[in-house]
C-alpha positions in Angstrom: -85.4 85.4 -6.2 -82.6 84.4 -8.5 -80.1 85.8 -6.0 -81.3 83.5 -3.2 -81.5 80.5 -5.5 -77.8 80.8 -6.5 -76.8 81.4 -2.8 -78.8 78.1 -1.8 -77.1 76.1 -4.7 -73.6 77.2 -3.6 -74.1 76.3 0.0 -75.8 73.0 -1.0 -72.6 71.9 -3.1 -70.1 73.1 -0.3 -72.1 70.9 2.2 -72.2 67.8 0.0 -68.8 67.7 -1.5 -66.3 70.0 0.2 -67.0 69.9 3.9 -67.1 65.9 4.2 -63.7 65.7 2.5 -62.3 68.3 4.8 -63.9 66.8 7.9 -62.5 63.2 7.1 -58.9 64.2 6.2 -56.0 62.5 8.1 -54.5 65.7 9.2 -57.8 67.0 10.5 -59.4 63.7 11.8 -58.2 62.8 15.3 -59.4 59.3 15.1 -56.8 58.6 12.3 -53.9 59.4 14.5 -52.0 56.6 16.1 -51.7 58.1 19.5 -55.4 57.3 20.0 -54.9 53.5 18.8 -54.8 50.6 21.2 -53.5 47.0 20.6 -56.3 44.8 19.5 -56.7 41.2 19.3 -56.9 40.0 15.8 -60.1 38.5 14.8 -60.4 34.9 14.0 -60.9 34.0 10.5 -63.6 31.4 10.0 -63.5 29.6 6.6 -66.7 28.0 5.2 -66.4 24.2 5.3 -67.1 23.9 1.7 -64.3 25.9 0.6 -61.0 23.8 0.7 -57.8 25.7 2.0 -55.6 27.2 -0.7 -52.4 25.2 -1.3 -49.3 26.6 0.5 -46.6 27.7 -2.1 -43.1 27.0 -0.6 -40.7 29.7 -1.3 -37.4 28.7 -3.1 -35.5 29.6 0.2 -36.9 26.5 1.9 -35.5 23.9 -0.6 -32.3 23.6 1.3 -31.8 23.1 5.1 -29.7 26.0 6.5 -26.7 25.0 8.7 -26.9 25.4 12.5 -24.8 28.7 12.2 -26.9 30.4 9.6 -29.3 33.1 10.9 -32.5 34.2 9.0 -35.4 36.3 9.6 -38.3 34.4 10.9 -41.3 34.2 8.4 -44.7 35.5 9.4 -47.1 32.9 10.6 -50.9 32.7 10.0 -53.3 33.0 12.9 -53.3 30.0 15.3 -56.6 28.5 14.1 -55.8 29.2 10.5 -56.2 26.1 8.3 -53.0 27.1 6.6 -51.1 26.6 10.0 -52.2 22.9 9.9 -50.5 22.2 6.5 -46.6 21.9 6.8 -44.5 22.8 3.9 -42.7 19.9 2.2 -39.0 20.2 2.7 -37.0 17.8 0.7 -34.9 15.3 2.8 -31.1 15.5 2.1 -29.6 12.0 2.3 -26.2 11.5 3.9 -23.6 11.1 1.3 -20.1 9.5 2.0 -17.2 11.7 1.3 -13.9 10.6 -0.4 -11.1 10.2 2.4 -7.6 11.1 2.0 -5.0 8.4 2.3 -4.1 9.7 5.7 -7.8 9.5 6.7 -8.2 6.1 5.3 -5.1 4.9 7.4 -6.4 6.6 10.5 -9.7 4.7 10.1 -8.7 1.3 9.1 -5.3 0.8 10.7 -6.6 0.2 14.3 -8.7 -2.8 13.1 -5.8 -4.5 11.2 -4.0 -7.4 13.2 -0.8 -9.5 12.8 -1.5 -13.2 12.9 1.3 -15.8 13.6 1.4 -19.5 13.9 4.6 -21.7 13.9 4.2 -22.1 10.2 2.6 -19.0 8.7 2.3 -15.4 9.3 -0.3 -13.2 7.9 -3.0 -10.4 8.5 -6.5 -10.2 9.6 -9.3 -7.6 10.4 -11.3 -6.9 13.5 -15.2 -7.4 12.6 -16.6 -7.0 16.0 -15.7 -5.0 19.1 -15.8 -8.2 21.2 -12.9 -9.8 19.5 -13.9 -11.7 16.2 -11.3 -11.5 13.5 -11.7 -12.3 9.8 -8.7 -13.8 7.9 -7.7 -16.2 5.2 -8.1 -20.0 6.0 -4.6 -20.8 4.7 -3.1 -18.3 7.2 -4.2 -20.7 10.2 -4.3 -24.0 8.2 -3.7 -26.9 10.4 -3.8 -24.9 13.5 -6.7 -24.3 16.2 -5.0 -21.4 17.8 -2.8 -18.4 16.8 -1.0 -15.4 18.2 -2.7 -12.2 17.5 -1.0 -8.8 17.7 -3.0 -5.6 17.4 -1.8 -2.4 15.9 -0.9 -1.0 19.3 1.3 -4.0 20.0 -1.2 -5.8 22.4 -0.8 -9.7 22.1 -3.6 -12.2 22.5 -3.9 -15.9 22.1 -6.8 -16.4 19.5 -9.0 -19.5 18.8 -9.9 -20.5 15.3 -13.8 -20.9 15.6 -14.5 -21.4 12.1 -12.9 -22.1 8.5 -13.9 -22.7 5.2 -10.8 -23.7 3.0 -12.8 -23.9 -0.2 -13.5 -20.1 -0.1 -10.3 -19.4 2.0 -11.9 -17.7 5.0 -11.6 -18.3 8.8 -12.8 -16.6 11.9 -10.5 -16.2 15.0 -11.9 -15.2 18.5 -9.8 -13.3 21.1 -11.2 -12.7 24.6 -11.5 -8.9 24.8 -13.9 -6.1 24.3 -13.8 -2.5 23.2 -12.0 -3.1 19.9 -12.4 -0.9 16.9 -14.0 -2.8 14.0 -13.7 -2.3 10.3 -16.8 -1.1 8.2 -17.9 -3.1 5.4 -18.8 -1.6 2.1 -20.5 -3.0 -1.1 -18.0 -4.8 -3.4 -20.8 -5.1 -6.1 -20.5 -1.3 -6.6 -16.8 -1.5 -7.4 -16.0 -0.5 -11.1 -12.9 -1.1 -13.1 -10.6 1.6 -12.4 -11.9 2.5 -9.0 -9.2 3.4 -6.3 -8.5 0.7 -3.7 -5.9 0.2 -0.9 -4.5 -2.8 0.9 -3.3 -3.0 4.4 -1.5 -5.7 6.2 1.9 -7.0 7.0 3.6 -8.2 3.7 6.2 -11.0 4.0 5.1 -11.5 7.6 7.3 -8.7 8.7 6.1 -7.1 12.1 6.0 -3.5 12.7 3.8 -0.8 11.4 0.9 -1.7 9.2 1.7 -1.5 5.6 -0.4 0.7 3.2 -0.5 0.3 -0.7 -2.7 1.9 -3.2 -4.0 0.8 -6.6 -7.0 0.3 -8.6 -9.6 -2.3 -9.5 -8.0 -4.3 -12.5 -11.1 -6.3 -13.2 -13.6 -8.7 -11.7 -13.1 -12.4 -12.1 -15.8 -15.1 -11.9 -14.5 -18.6 -11.5 -17.5 -21.0 -11.4 -19.2 -20.0 -8.1 -16.3 -18.1 -6.8 -15.4 -14.4 -7.5 -12.3 -12.5 -7.1 -11.4 -8.8 -7.4 -8.0 -8.4 -9.2 -6.1 -5.3 -8.2 -3.0 -3.4 -9.0 -2.4 -2.6 -5.3 0.5 -4.6 -3.9 -0.5 -8.0 -2.3 2.3 -10.0 -1.1 2.5 -13.3 1.2 1.7 -11.8 4.6 -0.9 -9.6 3.3 -3.1 -12.6 3.3 -6.3 -12.0 5.3 -5.9 -8.2 5.4 -8.4 -5.7 4.2 -9.0 -4.2 0.8 -10.7 -0.8 1.2 -12.3 1.8 -1.0 -11.9 5.4 -1.0 -14.4 5.7 2.0 -12.3 3.5 4.2 -14.8 0.6 3.8 -13.7 -3.0 3.5 -14.6 -4.3 0.0 -12.5 -7.4 -0.1 -10.2 -9.7 1.7 -6.6 -10.1 0.2 -5.7 -13.5 -0.5 -2.2 -13.5 -2.3 -1.3 -17.1 -1.7 -4.6 -18.6 -2.7 -3.7 -21.9 -4.4 -6.1 -22.2 -7.3 -5.9 -21.3 -10.9 -8.3 -18.7 -12.4 -9.2 -19.5 -16.0 -5.9 -21.0 -16.7 -3.9 -18.4 -15.0 -1.9 -19.5 -11.9 -2.4 -17.3 -8.9 1.0 -15.7 -7.9 3.0 -12.6 -7.5 2.1 -11.0 -10.8 -1.9 -11.2 -10.2 -3.2 -9.8 -6.9 -6.6 -11.1 -5.9 -9.1 -10.5 -3.1 -12.3 -12.2 -2.1 -15.2 -9.7 -2.5 -16.7 -8.7 1.0 -20.2 -9.5 -0.4 -18.9 -13.1 -0.9 -17.6 -13.2 2.7 -20.4 -11.5 4.5 -22.9 -14.3 4.3 -20.5 -16.8 5.4 -19.4 -14.9 8.6 -22.4 -16.1 10.9 -21.7 -19.6 9.7 -17.9 -19.4 10.5 -18.8 -17.9 13.9 -21.1 -20.8 14.6 -18.2 -23.4 14.0 -18.3 -24.0 10.2 -15.3 -26.2 9.5 -14.7 -27.1 5.8 -11.1 -28.5 5.3 -9.5 -29.3 2.0 -7.4 -32.5 1.3 -3.8 -31.9 0.8 -2.9 -31.5 -2.9 0.8 -30.5 -2.8 1.7 -33.9 -4.7 -0.3 -35.3 -7.7 0.1 -39.0 -6.7 -0.9 -41.9 -9.2 -3.8 -44.4 -8.5 -3.1 -47.1 -5.9 -2.9 -49.8 -8.5 0.4 -50.4 -10.0 0.9 -49.2 -13.5 4.2 -50.1 -14.9 4.1 -47.4 -17.5 3.5 -44.8 -14.7 6.3 -46.3 -12.7 8.5 -45.9 -15.7 7.5 -42.2 -16.2 8.1 -41.4 -12.4 11.5 -43.0 -12.6 12.4 -41.3 -15.9 11.3 -37.9 -14.3 13.4 -38.5 -11.3 16.6 -39.4 -13.3 16.0 -36.3 -15.5 15.7 -34.0 -12.4 18.9 -35.5 -10.9 20.8 -35.0 -14.2 19.6 -31.5 -14.5 20.6 -30.5 -10.9 23.9 -32.1 -10.8 24.8 -30.4 -14.0 24.2 -27.1 -12.4 25.9 -28.1 -9.1 28.9 -29.1 -11.1 29.1 -25.5 -12.5 29.2 -24.2 -8.9 32.0 -26.7 -8.1 34.0 -25.7 -11.2 33.5 -22.1 -10.2 34.8 -22.8 -6.7 37.9 -24.7 -8.1 38.7 -21.6 -10.3 38.7 -19.4 -7.3 40.8 -21.8 -5.4 43.3 -22.6 -8.0 44.0 -18.8 -8.3 45.3 -18.6 -4.9 47.1 -21.9 -4.6 50.5 -23.3 -5.7 52.1 -19.9 -5.0 55.5 -19.8 -3.2 55.7 -16.1 -3.5 54.7 -13.5 -0.9 53.9 -9.9 -0.4 53.1 -7.8 -3.6 54.7 -10.3 -5.9 52.2 -13.0 -4.7 49.2 -10.7 -5.3 50.5 -9.9 -8.7 50.6 -13.6 -9.4 46.9 -14.0 -7.9 45.7 -11.1 -10.1 47.0 -12.5 -13.3 45.5 -15.9 -12.6 42.1 -14.3 -11.8 42.3 -12.4 -15.1 43.1 -15.6 -16.9 40.1 -17.3 -15.2 37.6 -14.8 -16.2 36.3 -16.4 -19.3 35.7 -19.8 -17.9 34.3 -18.5 -14.6 32.0 -16.2 -16.2 30.6 -19.1 -18.5 29.9 -21.2 -15.4 28.1 -18.3 -13.7 26.1 -17.5 -16.8 24.8 -21.1 -16.8 23.7 -20.7 -13.1 22.1 -17.2 -13.3 19.9 -18.0 -16.3 18.7 -21.2 -14.7 14.9 -21.6 -13.7 13.8 -25.0 -12.6 10.1 -24.1 -13.5 11.2 -23.4 -17.2 13.7 -26.2 -17.4 11.3 -28.8 -16.0 8.1 -27.5 -17.8 4.9 -29.6 -17.8 6.8 -33.0 -18.0 7.7 -32.7 -14.2 4.2 -33.4 -12.8 5.1 -35.2 -9.6 7.6 -32.7 -8.0 6.2 -30.0 -5.7 6.2 -26.6 -7.6 7.0 -24.7 -4.3 10.2 -26.8 -3.6 11.2 -26.4 -7.3 10.8 -22.5 -7.1 12.8 -22.4 -3.8 15.6 -24.5 -5.5 15.8 -22.2 -8.4 16.0 -19.1 -6.0 18.9 -20.7 -4.1 20.9 -21.4 -7.2 20.3 -18.1 -8.9 21.0 -16.0 -5.7 24.2 -18.1 -5.0 25.3 -17.6 -8.5 24.7 -13.8 -8.4 26.7 -13.5 -5.1 29.6 -15.7 -6.3 30.0 -13.6 -9.5 30.2 -10.5 -7.1 32.9 -12.2 -5.0 35.0 -12.8 -8.2 34.5 -9.2 -9.4 35.2 -7.6 -6.0 38.3 -9.8 -5.5 39.6 -8.9 -8.8 39.3 -5.1 -8.0 41.1 -5.8 -4.7 44.1 -7.4 -6.3 44.1 -4.6 -9.1 44.4 -2.1 -6.1 47.2 -4.1 -4.5 49.1 -4.4 -7.7 48.8 -0.8 -8.5 49.6 0.5 -5.0 52.5 2.8 -4.8 53.6 1.8 -1.4 53.4 -1.5 0.5 53.2 -0.1 4.0 51.2 -1.0 7.1 48.2 0.8 5.9 48.1 -1.0 2.7 48.4 -4.3 4.3 45.6 -3.4 6.8 43.3 -2.1 4.0 44.0 -5.3 2.1 43.1 -7.5 4.9 39.9 -5.7 5.6 38.8 -6.0 1.9 39.8 -9.6 1.8 37.9 -10.3 5.0 34.8 -8.8 3.7 35.2 -10.6 0.4 35.5 -14.0 2.4 32.3 -13.2 4.1 30.5 -12.6 0.7 31.9 -16.0 -0.4 30.3 -17.8 2.7 27.0 -16.1 2.1 27.1 -17.5 -1.6 28.2 -21.0 -0.3 25.2 -21.0 2.0 22.8 -20.5 -0.8 24.3 -23.5 -2.6 24.1 -25.5 0.7 20.4 -24.7 0.8 20.1 -25.7 -2.9 21.6 -29.2 -2.1 19.1 -29.6 0.9 16.2 -28.7 -1.3 17.4 -31.1 -4.0 17.5 -34.0 -1.4 13.8 -33.2 -0.4 12.6 -33.2 -4.0 14.6 -36.5 -4.7 13.2 -38.1 -1.5 9.7 -37.0 -2.6 10.3 -38.9 -6.0 11.3 -42.0 -4.2 8.3 -41.9 -1.9 5.9 -41.6 -4.7 7.6 -44.3 -6.6 7.3 -46.6 -3.7 3.7 -45.7 -2.6 2.6 -46.4 -6.2 3.6 -49.9 -5.8 6.6 -49.5 -8.2 9.7 -51.7 -7.7 
């Protein structure tokens, strides 16, 4: 009996534990083999309404937008009707950022929009602000004119009409009849910081040709009442007026205004301080200027007294005129004395050939001291310094031109003396007085005479400028009722 009981127990254990494991093993069970599997449609997952969908966690790889050329393995997606499929991952938006341009890139971008502006009195620069022919410039470039000749950077010439101007701000708009022009891009002048790189483009001194490009930095911003200016170290000369001041992105941030005739906190605008009108000041005025805004300043070249006769004022005008005449004639006498020295050195000489030049040479050496003294008097002369604040009735521009003519003539005249001294020294020390020496001497003397004529022209201009200023004094004296 016990034998049968053990046998039965062993069979029961084998049937319950060992046989099922063998029957369900992958190597034995055919239903686990892939050859019997067929593709099946995935079942649709239904989520209970009360349970909100779990938030989608965006992996770090999605935080940047790949470039068009980058390839990546597509991510696995949820089932079409899955709630997660309706929730888009939040990808941060990358804003467009401006890139710094090289000098060459700035020139390529801005140069086609810079124009040369010319009237019978003035030449300056401007910039195209719309493709249909509107041009922004300084008001003083077209002061007193309703039309101007416009030359684009490619050499095309147009006749432009001044449609609006505001001489208080020194801005004007010119219109040319054309289309398809390349316009400038405006920047934000309020964002400029001291030390930022800026660049000027235009036609300095009114010289036609290629557009000039100068680099510099923002020196400071100046506030003069209701008017603002950008001071820059970039070169701005007469002729640059009306041209663009641009930033490192090639955007216009200012309008160059080198000849703007005002004082800024007691400092006279001139060659040593370069100013530009901020584009944020100009932009709001552009629509008004296009619409025909016309603000004209009264001429202020001469500070005239009141119409009523003031005898003390008359005496002051007369005293200033006499002082000016005395100062100028003293200078001009130095020029006459210098010319006499040059003439005397080559006159009253009966000798000829090398002996004559030997005598000329000695006379010029003897005249060196007196001639140099006269030239020093002329070269250090500056009308503005000499006249000072006492000379309140003379036009400062005329006085400056007079100074330039006198100093330039003196420098040339001193050069004439030095060169001729060297010529005579060459002749005196010549070993042979042959045909070559004679021809070479004549060539050098002809060149020297040409230099002397150029110096004389400067002093002729000085005399003309003197007459203009002197007549201006007389007109002020008469218009003041003085007798």
